[in-house]
C-alpha positions as CSV (number, residue, x, y, z in Angstrom):
1,X,97.1,56.1,46.3
2,X,98.8,53.2,48.2
3,X,101.7,51.6,46.4
4,X,101.6,47.8,45.9
5,X,104.9,46.4,44.7
6,X,105.2,42.7,44.0
7,X,107.2,40.3,41.8
8,X,110.8,40.4,40.9
9,X,112.7,41.4,37.8
10,X,116.4,41.0,36.8
11,X,118.4,43.9,35.3
12,X,122.0,45.1,35.0
13,X,123.6,48.3,36.3
14,X,125.1,50.2,33.4
15,X,128.7,51.4,33.3
16,X,127.7,54.8,34.7
17,X,126.0,53.2,37.8
18,X,122.4,53.6,36.6
19,X,119.6,51.1,36.8
20,X,116.5,51.1,34.6
21,X,113.5,50.8,36.9
22,X,111.0,48.2,35.5
23,X,108.1,50.0,33.9
24,X,105.6,48.1,36.0
25,X,106.9,49.8,39.2
26,X,107.2,53.4,37.9
27,X,103.6,54.6,38.5
28,X,103.6,53.4,42.1
29,X,107.0,54.8,42.8
30,X,105.8,58.3,41.9
31,X,107.6,61.4,40.6
32,X,109.8,61.7,43.7
33,X,110.9,59.0,46.0
34,X,113.7,58.1,48.5
35,X,116.6,55.8,47.6
36,X,118.4,54.2,50.6
37,X,119.4,51.0,52.3
38,X,116.7,48.7,53.3
39,X,116.1,48.2,57.1
40,X,118.4,45.1,57.2
41,X,121.2,46.9,55.3
42,X,121.4,44.0,52.8
43,X,119.8,45.7,49.8
44,X,118.8,49.1,48.5
45,X,115.2,50.3,48.8
46,X,113.1,52.7,46.9
47,X,110.4,54.3,49.1
48,X,107.5,56.2,47.6
49,X,107.2,59.6,49.1
50,X,104.3,58.6,51.5
51,X,106.1,55.5,52.7
52,X,109.3,57.4,53.4
53,X,107.3,60.0,55.3
54,X,106.0,57.3,57.6
55,X,109.4,55.7,58.1
56,X,111.0,59.1,58.8
57,X,108.3,60.0,61.3
58,X,108.9,56.8,63.2
59,X,112.7,57.4,63.2
60,X,112.1,61.0,64.4
61,X,110.3,59.7,67.5
62,X,113.5,58.2,68.8
63,X,114.9,60.6,71.4
64,X,118.4,62.0,70.7
65,X,119.4,60.9,74.2
66,X,119.0,57.3,73.2
67,X,122.5,56.6,71.8
68,X,121.7,53.1,70.6
69,X,118.5,54.2,68.9
70,X,120.3,57.2,67.3
71,X,123.0,54.8,66.0
72,X,120.2,53.0,64.1
73,X,118.7,56.3,62.9
74,X,122.1,57.5,61.7
75,X,122.7,54.3,59.6
76,X,119.3,54.6,57.9
77,X,119.3,58.4,57.4
78,X,123.0,58.8,56.5
79,X,122.5,56.4,53.5
80,X,119.1,57.8,52.3
81,X,118.7,60.1,49.4
82,X,115.2,61.8,49.3
83,X,113.7,63.7,46.3
84,X,115.0,61.2,43.7
85,X,113.4,60.9,40.3
86,X,113.9,58.9,37.2
87,X,115.5,60.3,34.0
88,X,113.7,60.3,30.7
89,X,114.6,56.6,30.1
90,X,113.3,55.5,33.5
91,X,116.8,55.2,34.9
92,X,118.1,56.0,38.4
93,X,121.7,56.6,39.4
94,X,122.7,54.2,42.2
95,X,125.5,56.0,44.2
96,X,128.7,54.0,44.5
97,X,128.5,54.1,48.3
98,X,125.1,52.4,48.2
99,X,126.2,49.8,45.6
100,X,129.2,49.0,47.8
101,X,127.1,48.6,51.0
102,X,124.6,46.4,49.2
103,X,127.4,44.3,47.6
104,X,126.2,45.1,44.1
105,X,128.3,44.4,41.0
106,X,126.4,44.4,37.8
107,X,123.5,42.0,37.9
108,X,120.6,43.1,40.1
109,X,117.1,42.0,41.0
110,X,114.2,44.3,41.8
111,X,112.0,42.8,44.4
112,X,108.5,44.1,45.2
113,X,107.9,44.4,49.0
114,X,104.4,45.7,49.1
115,X,104.7,49.3,50.2
116,X,108.3,49.7,48.8
117,X,110.7,48.2,46.3
118,X,114.1,46.6,47.0
119,X,117.1,46.3,44.7
120,X,119.4,43.3,45.5
121,X,122.6,42.1,44.1
122,X,121.4,39.2,42.0
123,X,123.6,36.6,43.6
124,X,122.9,37.8,47.1
125,X,119.1,37.6,46.4
126,X,119.4,34.1,45.0
127,X,121.3,33.0,48.1
128,X,118.7,34.7,50.4
129,X,115.9,32.9,48.5
130,X,117.7,29.5,48.7
131,X,118.2,29.9,52.5
132,X,114.6,31.1,53.0
133,X,113.1,28.2,51.0
134,X,114.8,25.7,53.2
135,X,113.2,27.2,56.3
136,X,109.9,28.4,54.7
137,X,107.7,26.4,57.1
138,X,109.3,28.1,60.1
139,X,109.0,31.5,58.4
140,X,105.3,30.8,57.8
141,X,104.8,29.7,61.4
142,X,106.5,32.8,62.7
143,X,104.3,35.1,60.6
144,X,101.1,33.3,61.5
145,X,101.9,33.3,65.2
146,X,103.1,36.9,65.3
147,X,100.7,38.6,63.0
148,X,97.7,36.4,62.3
149,X,97.3,34.3,65.5
150,X,94.3,34.5,67.9
151,X,95.6,37.6,69.5
152,X,95.7,39.5,66.2
153,X,92.1,39.0,64.9
């Protein structure tokens, strides 16, 4: 089964640092998943087991002798928590260190990213959307040129 996350949903982090995962995402997330920072370190990410296995395999190909590559691996792996699961109410504890890195306070937005799910601070996500909307034509051109152009048929 390949996960397909899309849409966005607003929620709040409770006083104990837990977030209720929207029910629409729970099946594709699976019984166990990895919680960590996203690849840009601006939001949290929930990776289904299969997706995290692929990411981990890619990171494990970076030779330990590549100091710059290992710095990237270290940032991703040091802030990743595998074997996570939801409690009986569909909640997940978001560790304080991750909430701090992602700039989260209380209001959060879940964002479907296809193969994985992101959790953003609501204000940070709104600002990201606003900035992206003003340059959407350039983003579309970039994606079309890079991934769907004549060389990628």
